[in-house]
N, C-alpha and C positions, 0 to 999 in steps of 0.2 A: 504493500500500500504506500509506503514512504516513497518508493521510487516513482510510482505513478503521480503522486501529489507533487513531487519535486519537478517532474517534467511539465505538468500543468502550470505550476507556479511561474515558470519562465515565460509562458506565452499569454498570461492574463494581465501582466503589468503593462500598462500603456507605454509605447516607445516615447522617448524624449521629444521627438518631433511633434507627435500628437498631443503630448502634455503641453508643449509651448503653444500650439495652435489653440487648444481648448482654453488656456489661460488668457490668450489674446481676446477671444470671443467673450469670455467671462468679464474681462476688464471693460470691454466696449459696452456691454449691457449694463454693468454696474454703474459706470459713469453717466450713462443716459438716464437711468432711474434716479441716481443721486441728484442730478440736476433738477429733476421734476419735484422731488419731495421737498425741496427748499421753498416751494410755493405754498406749502400747507403747514400750519402750526401744529396740526394734529399728528403729523408724521414726524417722529423724533429720532429715527435711526434706520440703518440699513445694514444688512449682513448677508453673506453667503451661507447657504445651508445645504442639506442633502449630501449625497455621496461625494460630490466634487469638493465640498468644503472639508470633508473628513478624510479624503484620500483613499476612498474605497471604490471608486468608479471604474467601470469597464470601458475601454476605448470606443467600442462600437456604438454605444447608445447612452452616453452620459449626458444627462440634462444639467442645466445650470439653474439652481434654485436661488432666487434672491428674495429675502424676507424684508418687508417694510414693517417697522415697529410703530405702533400707534399708542398714544397716551391711553391709559386704561379707562379713563372717563369718557372716551369718544363714543358717541352713540353708534348703535349697530348700523343705522341708516347711513351715517357719514363714513363709517368704517368701510362699507361696501362701495359706496359711491366714489369716495376719494381714491381708494386703492385701484379701482378700475380706471379712473381718469388718469392716474399716474402711469398705470401699465400701458394704456392705449397711447397716451401722449409720448411717453418715452420710447416706445417701440413702433411708432407709427410707420416707419420706413420698412418694417418687416411683417406687414399684414397680421397684426395681433388679433386674437379672438378670445372669447371667454370660455373657461372650463369651470366645472363645479366640484367642490368637495363639500364640507359643511358650509363654507362660504365661497362665493365665486372668486376666481383669480384669473389673471391674464397670462396667456401663453403666446409665444411667437417663435419663429425659427431664424437663427442667424447662421448661415453656412451649414445647414442641415443639423444644427444643434438646437434643441429645444431650450427656450428660456422661459422659466416660470416666475412670474412676479406675484408673490403671495403675501397677503396682509396677516399680521398677528398683533396681539396686544403686548405691550411692555409690562409684564406682570412678574410677581415673585413666584418661585417654584410652588406648585400646588394650587395657585389661585387662578386656574385656567378660565378664560372667557370664551376662547375658541379652540378648535382642535389643533390649529397650527401653532398655538402658544408654546407647546412643548418643544417645538422644533429647534429653537436656539439652544435649549438645554440639552437636547439630544446631541447636537453638534459639539457643544462644549464638552459634554461627558465623554463622547467617543474619541475626540481629539486628545483628551487627557488619558483615556483608559487603554486605547489600543496602541500597541507597539507597531513599528513598521512591518515586522513579520506578521503580526496579527491582521494588519490591514490587507496584506496580500493573501492571507488565509481567507478573509472575507471574499476577496475576488475569486478565489478558487471555489468557494461555496456558491457564490452567485452563478458562476459558469456551470456548475453541477446542476443547480436548480433550473437554469435557463435551458440547458440541453435536454432536460427531462420535462420541460414545459409546465413547471409549477412555480415559476418566478413571476412576480408582479402583483401589486396590491390593488390594482384597478378592479372595479366590480365585474368586468368581463372575465377576469381571470380568477379572482379570489385566491391568489397564491401567496407566496412568501415575499414580503416587502424587502427592500434594501436594508431598512432599519432592523427588521427581525434577523436578517442575516448577520448584521453587526452584533446584535445582542447575543445570538447563539455562539458566535466565536468568542465574544467577551466572557460568556459564562463557562464555556468548555475549554478555552485557551487555544485550540487549534482545530483544523478541519478533521484531522484523524480522530481526535478525542470525541468530537461531535458525532461522527459516523458511528463509532463504537457505542456511544451512549444512546443515540436514537435507535440503533438496532435492537436494543433491549428495553426500550422505554415502556412504561406501563400506562394503562388507560388513566386519564385525568392527572397524570404526573405533572408536578409543578416545577418549572425551570425558573429559578430566581427566588426572590424573597417576598412574601406577602402574608398578611394575617387573614386574608379573605379566601373564600372557596369559590371556584368557578366551575360551571357545568359545560366544559368543552372537552374534546378528545384528548388534547394535551393543553397545558397552560404555560404561556411564556410571559413573564412579568416584565413590564417596562422598568428599567433600573431607576428612572427618575420619577416614577409614579407607581407605587406598589399596589394601587387600586385598579390598575389597568392591565387587562389580559390581551396581549398583542395577537394571540392565536385565535381570538374570537372572530377575526376577519378572514380567517383561512377556512376554506371548505373542507369537510371531512374527506372528500375524494383526494384533495391535494395533500392533506396530512397523511392519509393512508399511503399514497404514492411515495412520499418522502421516507416513511418508515420502511417500506418494502425495498426501495432502491438502495437505501443505506445498508440494509441486511445483505442485499445482493453484492454490493460493492465491497463490503467487509469480507465476505466469503470468497469472492473472486474478483479482485481489483483489476481494472483494465482502463485504457484510454477511451474505450467505447462509451463509458458513462458520461463523458464530456463531449459527446457528439450526438446529434439528433438521430434517433432511431425511427425508421419508418414503421407505422403500425401495419399489422397484417389484416387486410380487409377480407371479410367473408362475403363475397359478392352474391351468394345465393339469398342473402337477406335483404337485398335492395327492395324487393316487393313487399317487405314488411315495414317499410319506412313511409310514414305519413308526413307531408310537408305543407305548412301554411306559409304563404308569402303575401306580404302587403307592403305598400309604400307609406312612408310617414313624412309629416312636415318636419323640416330641419329643427333640431334641438341639440342640447349638449350631449356628447357621447355618454357621460355618466348617467344622465337622466334616461335616455332611450334604452341603455343596457338594463337599468333597473326595471323599467316597464316591461321589456320583453321577457326578462327572467320571471317576473311575477305572472305574466300571461301564460308562459309555458307551464308553470306550476299549477295554475288554476285549470287550464285545459286538460292537463294530465289527470287531475282529480275528476273532472267531468267525464273523461273517457273511461276511467275506472268505474265510475258510478253507472255508466252505460253498458258495462259488461266487458269492455276491451282492456286487456292486460297491457299496461305500458311498462316495457322492460327498461328503457332508458329514454331520456329526453335532453334536449339542449336548444339554445337559441343562438342566433348570429345576426349581426348587422354590419353593413359597410360603413355605418356611422354618417352616411350622407342622405340616403333616401330609401334604401331597401332593408327589410327585416324578414327573417325566416325563423319559424318555429318547427323543430324536428321531433318526431315521436317514433321510436322503434317499438312496434307492437308485436305481441306474441302471434297475433293473427289479425289481418285487416277485416276478415269476415268471421262472424261468430254464429253459434247455434241460435235458432229462432226461439228455443225454449230454455229456461234456466230454473234451477231449484231455489226456492226461497224458504228458509227455516223460520218457523213461527215459535210461539211460546211452548213451554212444557205442558203436558196434559193435566198436571196437578194444579195449574193456575187456572181456576175455573172461569173467571170473568174474561181474562185475556184470550184463553184458548177458544171460548165460545164465540167471542168477537171475531177472532182470526178465521175460524171455520165458516161462520155466517157470511163474512165478506168474500172469502175466496171461493165458496161454493158458487157464487154468482159470476165471479170474474176469472178465476184460474182455470187452467186446462184440467188439472187433477188436484186432489187433496188426499193426503194419507197420514197415518201415524208412523213416525220413523223409529228406528231402533234406539235412538238417543233420547227417547221420551218426549220428543218434540213433534208438533204438528207440521207437516211439510206441504207446500203447494208448488205446483209446476206452473210457472208464469210464461206468458208469451211476450217477446220483445217487439217493440215498434220498429226498431232499426237493427239490422244485422250487419250492415256495411258501415265502416268507420267514416267514410267520406260523407255519406248521407246523414249519419248521426251528427257530425260536426256542423254541416251546413245548416241543418235545422236548429241545432243548439245556438249557434252564433246569430242566426236570424231572429230567434225568439228571446234569447237571454243575453244579449250583448252587454247590457248594463250591469249584470251580475257576473258574467263570465269573463269580462275583459277589464283590466285596470282603466280607471276613468281617463287617464291621459292618452290612452290609445283608442278610445271609442270612436272619436271623429275620424281617425285614420282608417279604422275598420269599416265605418259607414261608407267611405269612398270606394271600398272594394277590397277583396282579398281572393286569393286562389288556393284551393286545396288540391293536392296531387299525391300520387303514389310513386315511389321509386326515384330514379335519377335522370330520367329522360329530359325533363324540362329544366334541368339545372346546368348552370355554367360550370366550367372546370374548377374555379376557385370555390364555388358554393358546394360542389360535389365533394371536394376535399373536406370541407367542414362537416357535411352530413355523414361522410364515411366514418368519422370517429365513432359514431354510435354502433356501427356494425363491424368494428375492428377489435382485434386483440390489442390492448393498450401497449404502446411502445415501451412503457416503463416495465411491464411484466415480461417482455421479451428478454430482458437481461438475465432472467432465471434459466434460460436455455443453456 
């Protein structure tokens, strides 16, 4: 393992030329924002944050985070309005746009490097007014706590997570953030120690120090806020993948864990894939991702209630105008009849009511071996497409998140399989009918 980590360590550190180029871009952006904040008495400071400030960035995709500090008595309305004005005015030459977290912030690109201008309040530790207020404390803590070797170990970990597609805090991914990567190396000291520890981690195990209990698969405590569980933002799927690939890497280390593995697609299941496509009015990527994830969850529930077994589901958007909801079903067509279990025959009133009702409406009624009254019911829909079309036509307000209802009213398409999908969308859909690339490491 040591040999593999040593090899990886050499190519994850950005070359000096890229480091100089990134610093030049950062300095340009910083000076532009610095010039603008002087116009507002509410803005009292400016500093770099994120992986660039902490020296844990990867050369291919390092963003530059610039935090504007506001007086803590600044109203939320001014906080949002002034920070956006500063962001847009300072980066006007670079086509700025708004992104959303807890509060909106401004993003732009200078020479393919993302610049994030983020507002935060100038508060004491623990007196948080916004989610971004912790960021300067994170930066200060990691700059002080991570040695140069540990910073490079963070880069190794990030590469490991990215290669296995579980890196990224955005709602679309729900993976491991850059800051969690830093916290994990801080807690375990090295990438090797982390892998060995995660390989044998127990359910609900706490990493860090806290007096609180949390109900997540694993718990990762923020070193500067013992009441905050960083792992709460990571999906169970991604936590599971991290544990499994850590075990696989510990047992059989190889450079393959730091390269993307292609999933193994089971093409015979394309006809079990239900696809809903619709166009949406432009909005923040964070908002549309949240909406389509909720829609996917709601529709999965409705399909299950209709008798269709949903094996897996996912959503995807190009973040511009198209969105897709994918459902991998056990079967697109189901039986016209199904068994419905009623009350036990010892329960006089409820069993009498169940029998009376179902003698009129059910196909058959009988006494089952489990002491329950059973009825055989007839389904209205046995085809998933017809079921969904009628459901969305009649139940749009309850079946789809409010923010998407107008988009759905303008039209949507429901299809089976991959024939109507472009190459890139087909790749997204194929994940549902593939052996996960993470698990292929066990071969």
